[in-house]
PLY file of the C-alpha trace (Angstrom):
ply
format ascii 1.0
element vertex 336
property float x
property float y
property float z
element edge 335
property int vertex1
property int vertex2
end_header
1.05 -15.74 -26.72
3.13 -12.21 -27.40
6.30 -12.70 -28.88
7.90 -10.87 -26.09
6.57 -13.43 -23.73
7.57 -16.32 -25.71
11.72 -14.95 -25.16
11.06 -14.69 -21.31
9.95 -17.91 -21.02
12.88 -19.29 -22.61
15.37 -16.68 -20.76
13.69 -18.37 -17.74
13.92 -22.10 -18.89
17.38 -21.39 -19.88
18.44 -19.80 -16.76
16.80 -23.18 -14.70
18.80 -25.35 -17.17
22.05 -24.25 -16.52
21.49 -23.72 -12.93
21.61 -27.31 -12.97
25.66 -28.03 -12.91
24.92 -31.61 -11.88
24.14 -32.20 -15.52
25.86 -31.13 -18.81
23.73 -28.34 -21.30
24.14 -28.66 -25.16
22.67 -26.29 -27.68
20.59 -28.92 -28.43
19.20 -29.56 -25.29
18.63 -25.90 -24.31
16.14 -26.28 -27.63
14.55 -28.75 -26.62
13.80 -27.53 -23.09
12.45 -24.21 -24.34
10.42 -26.26 -26.51
9.04 -27.94 -24.26
8.75 -25.14 -22.07
6.61 -23.49 -24.40
4.68 -26.60 -25.33
3.61 -26.59 -21.54
2.42 -22.88 -21.93
0.44 -22.90 -25.29
-0.56 -26.62 -25.02
0.82 -26.97 -28.94
4.23 -27.92 -30.72
6.56 -24.78 -30.96
10.09 -25.64 -31.61
12.55 -23.91 -31.00
15.42 -23.39 -33.91
19.24 -23.36 -32.71
19.32 -19.36 -33.89
16.83 -18.71 -31.83
18.53 -20.34 -28.46
21.64 -18.90 -29.97
20.43 -14.95 -30.10
18.75 -16.06 -26.05
21.82 -16.58 -25.03
23.67 -13.73 -26.57
20.86 -11.02 -25.35
21.03 -12.59 -21.32
24.90 -12.11 -21.70
24.37 -8.41 -23.15
23.32 -5.34 -20.47
20.17 -4.58 -22.65
17.99 -6.67 -20.36
19.99 -6.14 -17.34
21.15 -9.35 -17.14
24.85 -9.52 -17.69
24.55 -13.43 -17.70
27.91 -15.14 -16.96
27.38 -17.71 -19.44
30.25 -19.92 -20.99
31.19 -22.56 -23.33
33.75 -25.20 -22.57
34.86 -28.42 -23.85
33.10 -25.84 -27.25
29.97 -27.79 -26.78
28.40 -27.25 -23.59
26.98 -24.41 -22.13
26.60 -23.46 -18.22
27.42 -20.47 -15.44
30.88 -19.42 -15.00
29.18 -18.41 -11.40
27.84 -21.13 -10.22
25.00 -19.15 -7.70
24.13 -16.73 -10.87
20.53 -16.50 -11.75
18.44 -14.04 -13.78
15.88 -13.84 -11.59
18.11 -12.80 -8.84
19.50 -9.35 -10.50
19.28 -6.23 -8.12
17.07 -3.71 -8.91
18.40 -0.56 -10.30
17.69 2.80 -8.90
15.74 3.08 -12.23
13.98 -0.22 -11.36
13.33 0.83 -8.22
11.86 4.77 -9.95
9.71 2.84 -12.21
8.12 0.09 -9.95
7.52 3.35 -7.40
5.33 5.03 -9.89
3.93 1.57 -11.68
2.51 0.84 -8.04
1.56 4.36 -7.17
-0.46 4.91 -10.67
-2.48 1.07 -10.08
-3.45 1.84 -6.59
-5.74 4.89 -8.38
-7.70 2.28 -9.62
-8.32 0.45 -6.12
-11.99 0.61 -6.36
-12.31 -1.79 -9.76
-12.64 -5.79 -8.47
-10.43 -6.56 -11.53
-7.61 -4.30 -9.63
-8.29 -6.60 -6.47
-6.40 -9.89 -8.07
-2.62 -8.10 -8.36
-3.06 -6.09 -5.13
-1.13 -9.03 -3.01
1.48 -8.32 -6.32
1.16 -4.56 -5.61
2.04 -5.09 -2.19
4.84 -7.73 -2.57
6.30 -5.14 -5.35
5.71 -2.27 -2.36
7.93 -4.45 0.02
10.36 -5.31 -2.49
11.02 -1.62 -3.44
11.30 -0.76 0.26
13.63 -3.48 0.97
16.07 -1.95 -1.86
15.54 1.39 -1.41
13.52 2.89 1.83
12.12 6.25 2.00
11.57 6.39 -1.96
9.32 9.71 -2.52
7.20 9.10 -5.75
8.07 11.97 -8.83
4.83 11.41 -10.56
2.00 12.81 -8.72
-1.73 11.71 -10.12
-4.74 14.36 -9.30
-7.33 12.83 -7.77
-10.47 13.75 -5.68
-10.91 11.24 -2.83
-13.76 12.86 -1.75
-15.74 12.40 -4.58
-19.18 10.83 -3.87
-20.23 7.73 -6.00
-17.12 6.16 -6.48
-18.16 3.26 -4.10
-20.34 2.12 -7.34
-17.71 2.27 -9.83
-16.94 -1.33 -9.41
-20.60 -2.78 -9.17
-21.38 -1.01 -11.93
-18.39 -1.80 -14.14
-19.88 -6.04 -12.91
-23.01 -4.93 -14.76
-21.75 -3.74 -17.91
-19.51 -6.69 -18.00
-22.17 -8.78 -17.23
-25.10 -6.63 -19.29
-27.46 -6.39 -16.48
-30.43 -3.52 -16.27
-29.53 -1.16 -13.46
-32.42 0.09 -11.54
-31.06 3.42 -10.31
-32.33 6.00 -7.57
-30.74 9.36 -8.65
-30.94 13.22 -7.57
-29.96 15.50 -10.77
-28.17 19.01 -9.52
-31.55 20.63 -11.07
-34.00 18.10 -9.49
-35.47 18.45 -6.05
-36.65 15.23 -5.98
-35.14 11.43 -6.43
-36.29 9.43 -9.50
-35.79 5.68 -9.95
-35.42 4.15 -13.55
-34.27 1.08 -15.41
-30.83 2.12 -16.77
-28.91 -0.11 -19.39
-25.33 0.63 -18.43
-23.44 0.94 -21.68
-19.59 2.68 -20.56
-17.88 4.01 -17.69
-16.14 7.64 -18.25
-13.91 9.89 -16.30
-13.78 13.42 -17.12
-12.01 16.41 -15.35
-12.02 13.83 -11.92
-15.13 13.21 -11.88
-17.31 9.73 -13.36
-19.70 8.96 -15.49
-22.25 6.16 -16.51
-23.26 6.18 -20.14
-26.24 3.94 -21.26
-30.16 4.51 -21.84
-33.12 4.00 -19.99
-34.96 2.26 -22.99
-34.40 1.09 -26.28
-36.13 4.20 -28.03
-34.60 6.11 -25.51
-31.55 8.32 -26.40
-28.05 7.89 -24.63
-27.43 10.26 -21.85
-24.81 10.66 -18.99
-25.48 9.97 -15.29
-22.92 11.05 -12.81
-21.71 8.59 -10.28
-21.68 11.30 -7.51
-25.75 11.73 -7.92
-26.36 8.36 -7.69
-28.52 7.44 -4.63
-28.63 3.51 -4.74
-28.22 0.96 -7.20
-30.51 -1.96 -7.45
-31.01 -4.50 -10.71
-33.82 -5.75 -12.74
-32.56 -9.31 -13.83
-36.11 -10.13 -15.61
-35.72 -7.50 -18.24
-34.17 -8.00 -21.25
-30.46 -5.82 -21.95
-30.44 -3.73 -24.68
-27.99 -5.07 -26.94
-26.74 -2.47 -28.87
-22.79 -1.83 -31.19
-22.24 1.32 -28.99
-18.50 2.74 -30.49
-17.54 5.36 -27.36
-14.88 6.94 -29.69
-17.26 7.47 -32.38
-19.66 8.98 -29.94
-17.44 11.21 -28.49
-14.88 11.73 -31.80
-16.64 15.68 -31.81
-17.27 16.72 -28.04
-15.10 17.80 -24.99
-16.32 16.16 -21.93
-19.05 13.34 -21.63
-22.34 15.75 -22.83
-23.52 14.82 -26.37
-26.59 16.54 -27.45
-28.62 14.52 -29.81
-29.54 15.92 -33.12
-26.36 18.88 -32.92
-24.28 18.31 -35.87
-20.72 19.00 -35.12
-19.83 22.35 -36.97
-16.76 24.82 -37.23
-15.30 26.71 -34.63
-13.12 29.85 -35.23
-11.21 30.98 -32.19
-8.51 33.81 -31.97
-6.14 33.20 -28.81
-3.86 35.30 -27.52
-0.04 35.55 -27.50
0.13 34.53 -24.24
-1.87 31.40 -24.31
-0.89 30.40 -27.90
2.06 28.27 -26.56
-0.24 26.65 -24.39
-2.99 25.65 -27.14
-0.57 24.64 -29.62
0.92 22.05 -27.02
-1.76 21.08 -25.59
-4.79 21.08 -28.39
-8.02 22.10 -26.93
-9.41 18.82 -29.06
-8.18 16.63 -31.66
-9.61 18.34 -34.11
-8.01 21.47 -33.83
-5.76 22.81 -36.29
-3.77 25.86 -36.53
-5.53 28.13 -39.42
-2.73 31.07 -38.82
-0.08 32.83 -36.93
-0.18 36.43 -36.43
2.44 38.96 -36.37
1.76 39.09 -32.64
2.13 35.56 -32.04
-1.41 35.46 -31.44
-3.18 32.20 -33.60
-6.30 31.56 -35.34
-7.71 28.37 -34.91
-10.45 25.57 -35.90
-11.67 22.97 -33.97
-14.85 20.56 -35.48
-17.13 20.19 -32.28
-20.93 20.22 -31.34
-20.72 23.10 -28.32
-21.23 21.92 -25.02
-21.21 22.53 -21.45
-17.77 21.25 -20.71
-16.33 23.17 -24.29
-18.27 26.18 -22.85
-16.77 25.65 -19.35
-13.02 25.22 -20.94
-13.28 28.30 -23.23
-14.28 30.51 -20.56
-11.91 29.60 -18.56
-9.21 31.73 -20.64
-11.30 34.80 -19.70
-9.79 37.87 -22.20
-7.05 35.66 -23.62
-9.55 34.09 -26.40
-12.53 35.61 -28.76
-14.92 33.16 -30.18
-14.85 34.66 -33.94
-17.58 31.75 -34.89
-20.05 30.82 -35.17
-22.05 33.57 -34.39
-24.91 32.25 -31.97
-21.82 30.61 -30.21
-20.30 34.42 -30.00
-23.66 35.59 -29.13
-23.80 33.38 -26.03
-20.48 33.49 -24.88
-21.15 37.46 -25.00
-23.66 37.03 -22.68
-22.34 34.84 -20.39
-19.29 37.22 -19.76
-21.51 40.62 -19.37
-23.36 38.66 -16.79
-20.63 37.71 -15.51
-19.28 41.66 -15.64
-22.01 42.47 -13.99
-21.74 40.92 -10.66
-18.23 43.26 -10.21
-19.68 46.49 -10.83
0 1
1 2
2 3
3 4
4 5
5 6
6 7
7 8
8 9
9 10
10 11
11 12
12 13
13 14
14 15
15 16
16 17
17 18
18 19
19 20
20 21
21 22
22 23
23 24
24 25
25 26
26 27
27 28
28 29
29 30
30 31
31 32
32 33
33 34
34 35
35 36
36 37
37 38
38 39
39 40
40 41
41 42
42 43
43 44
44 45
45 46
46 47
47 48
48 49
49 50
50 51
51 52
52 53
53 54
54 55
55 56
56 57
57 58
58 59
59 60
60 61
61 62
62 63
63 64
64 65
65 66
66 67
67 68
68 69
69 70
70 71
71 72
72 73
73 74
74 75
75 76
76 77
77 78
78 79
79 80
80 81
81 82
82 83
83 84
84 85
85 86
86 87
87 88
88 89
89 90
90 91
91 92
92 93
93 94
94 95
95 96
96 97
97 98
98 99
99 100
100 101
101 102
102 103
103 104
104 105
105 106
106 107
107 108
108 109
109 110
110 111
111 112
112 113
113 114
114 115
115 116
116 117
117 118
118 119
119 120
120 121
121 122
122 123
123 124
124 125
125 126
126 127
127 128
128 129
129 130
130 131
131 132
132 133
133 134
134 135
135 136
136 137
137 138
138 139
139 140
140 141
141 142
142 143
143 144
144 145
145 146
146 147
147 148
148 149
149 150
150 151
151 152
152 153
153 154
154 155
155 156
156 157
157 158
158 159
159 160
160 161
161 162
162 163
163 164
164 165
165 166
166 167
167 168
168 169
169 170
170 171
171 172
172 173
173 174
174 175
175 176
176 177
177 178
178 179
179 180
180 181
181 182
182 183
183 184
184 185
185 186
186 187
187 188
188 189
189 190
190 191
191 192
192 193
193 194
194 195
195 196
196 197
197 198
198 199
199 200
200 201
201 202
202 203
203 204
204 205
205 206
206 207
207 208
208 209
209 210
210 211
211 212
212 213
213 214
214 215
215 216
216 217
217 218
218 219
219 220
220 221
221 222
222 223
223 224
224 225
225 226
226 227
227 228
228 229
229 230
230 231
231 232
232 233
233 234
234 235
235 236
236 237
237 238
238 239
239 240
240 241
241 242
242 243
243 244
244 245
245 246
246 247
247 248
248 249
249 250
250 251
251 252
252 253
253 254
254 255
255 256
256 257
257 258
258 259
259 260
260 261
261 262
262 263
263 264
264 265
265 266
266 267
267 268
268 269
269 270
270 271
271 272
272 273
273 274
274 275
275 276
276 277
277 278
278 279
279 280
280 281
281 282
282 283
283 284
284 285
285 286
286 287
287 288
288 289
289 290
290 291
291 292
292 293
293 294
294 295
295 296
296 297
297 298
298 299
299 300
300 301
301 302
302 303
303 304
304 305
305 306
306 307
307 308
308 309
309 310
310 311
311 312
312 313
313 314
314 315
315 316
316 317
317 318
318 319
319 320
320 321
321 322
322 323
323 324
324 325
325 326
326 327
327 328
328 329
329 330
330 331
331 332
332 333
333 334
334 335
């Protein structure tokens, strides 16, 4: 159990004790009560020291947690609340608390398609009610970009459960390049979001390469409970280490990509790197920059680089430079 959680258990235990004004509470009494509470939660002996309870009382008295608990000592021995009705659970929410809770609830609700969040939906509702009661008409100050009209989102939880339970899927799928639907077995490893689209990562069979499928192209989902699930030690961090997005071209080795960025776009690229491998090589007199990336080129990377328009130049490798030149030349023809 995390130490901060232990501390919260002790704070609540001390608070419960001091609310009981029908008996006296010595430091030893509070130590024993906290030890008993931790034993109840952890199932093992966890004696609380005198120093720990003294520090807890000091923390509860302070403003650090917003408690400002009026804990006093009388007869140089007994502890109590100076205000009989006081409790740390009745502390009103500050405006900062309300704003933080509002944005937290808003962000959590973005994951409503997952069943693991359904268990906290009632908690979110109570939080929203509490926020409204404390401060009506609170408007969010954080807006998360989302695409409510995106197809396939209703498959999120079904696929999530299949991954957790290691179940082979039977997918009916129609890619953008295909004119007809196809049905095949798929061993799901991971769900990945990129650019407001969700992708399923896995394999069709053991000897096949790892691939990704867009959820918005899935037509239907079924299961094959008789087919053994491929037990593969899939490391997503390692797999996507040298790519942008979700497309990993099997057999393509990462290479150094040298880019020139103009003065207008340089600050944006420096403060928001194109990839974690980005390195600044040189800052020119005109405030343009030269950077290096260490990537395996893919479709997503090309889309991002093309998005800079005339603010970027691929210096190397030569084959990537030539490919981008052909794409831009073809695009220019559209306007002639």
